[in-house]
C-alpha positions, 0 to 999 in steps of 0.5 A: 850900223852905217846908214847911207841915204840922201835927200833927193835926186840920184847922187849914188846911194846904192853905188856908195853903199856897194863900194864901201861894202866892197872895201870895208876893212872889217867883216861887213853885212850889206843891208838894203833898207830902202822902203821904196825897194831894193834891186841888188838881188836882181843885179847879182847872182849868189855864190855858185851862180844861182839867183838870189832869192828876193823874198829872203832878207828884210821881208822874211826878217820882218815876219820874224820881227813880229814875234820879237827878234835877237840880233843873231837871228838876222843871219838866218835871213842873209844870203851870200852874193857872188864874191862872198859878200853877205847881203840882206836883200831889201823889199821889192817895192814900195808897197811892201816897204809901207807894210813894214812901217811899224817894224823898221825900228825893230829891224834897225835895232837888230842890225845895230846889235850885230856883234860879228860884223858891221852893217852898211844899210842902204836906206835910199832917199829920205823924206819927211820924218816917218817910220824909216827914221826909227831905223836911222835912229838906231844907226851908229852913223848916218851918211848923207850922200850929196852932189856939190850943186847948190840945190843939193847942198841946201837940201842936204843941209835941211835934211841933216837938221831934220834928222837931228830933230827926229833922232832927238825925239827918239832919244838920240840927243846930239846925233848929227849926220855925216856928209859924203860928197860925190863929185868929178874925180878932179874936183873931189877935194875942192868939192869937199872943202866947199861943202864943208864951208857951206855947212859950217856957215849954216851951223847945221849938225853935220860933218863932211867925212870925205868925197867919192869920185863920180866915176861912170866906168867904176860904177859900171864895173861895180854894178856888173855892167862891164868887166875890168880892173875895178881897183884902179878906178877912182871910185874904189880909191876914194871909197877906201879912204872913206871906209877907213875913216868911217871904220876908225870911228866905230866901236870894236866888234864884240858884244852888242851894246847901245848905239854910240855915234861919235863925231867923225874927224873931217878929211885931211886939210879941213879943220873941224871937231874931232871925236873920240877915235878907237884904232881898229886892229886886224879882225879875226874870223868869228864863229865855228868852222863848217864845211858849208857856208852859213849865214854870217859865217866868217870861217868857211874853209878857203873863203877868208879873204886876204884883207878883212871885208874884201870880197872873194873870188868864188870856187870854180871861177876862171883863173885870175890874171897875174897878181896885182902891183907889188908894193915894197914894205919893210924890205919885202914885197907885199901884194896890194889887194885888188878889188877886181880880183874879188868883186862880182864878174858882172853876170846878171840874173834874169830881171836885172 
């Protein structure tokens, strides 16, 4: 489980979570775990164009968690978004989130124990140590999203130290945070290096894992507000680099095991500690094939995407435009996956 969060402001946690899930190189589940409430169910339709059910997700999972829950039961509460991405919808408001205070830990344990997919958990904005930290302590990696502004970096520094202390109190010794820097496209590399330097000087338990372009057009395309070729945006290009780096640090998919959390290698050109990295090979579909989609099914006939983790254009959609750019490799042309071909079309349901 990769938990995405921030300390304050609006650095783009939900946008980062959506972008990473869209380009994730392995089977993935997007989980809205923000105690303040999620809105993805209101912004995107389900497969087939029908509205997503905001009552089916974390809220229904929490009801099951009161009686105890096994990781595979999570799939019973998952819905497929338009584009075939698995979604665990979040609570709809802060009052519902507060009602789950004693259950965030069991929910986090169930998500972290999934064997068939990685989980990208949108955890929103973090405050003082509280119930949501029970879920964060179950993650393999916590990614703190920040802007390169002085105030934001200082708050991220302090939040990383507070998280390490909270994780240690829950039995996760040496569990530091990773930092994702959101900056203007031309400034991403410089901003990453600067934040890395500041955190290194402060000697906080945090490692900068890369940068994400602050791309307004890309965010609008990703959120369904505009139509266009998303794969050419700097948002998706930088998200691919971060996704690959995060995925390489994860244990292979398979039987559930205890959370690990190895330190991640810093971006290219930045010196820093490098943790154990296990190469991630091609991921095969898991589970029995069936004629109808099931929660967590990776073998729905005709739905397996060209690249594991990418979204798929649903049946009945308008014909695709001419294929993406061709890239010559090994003496033959190979199509480069284009996110615009598989991401949601941009239609919104009522209330979005």
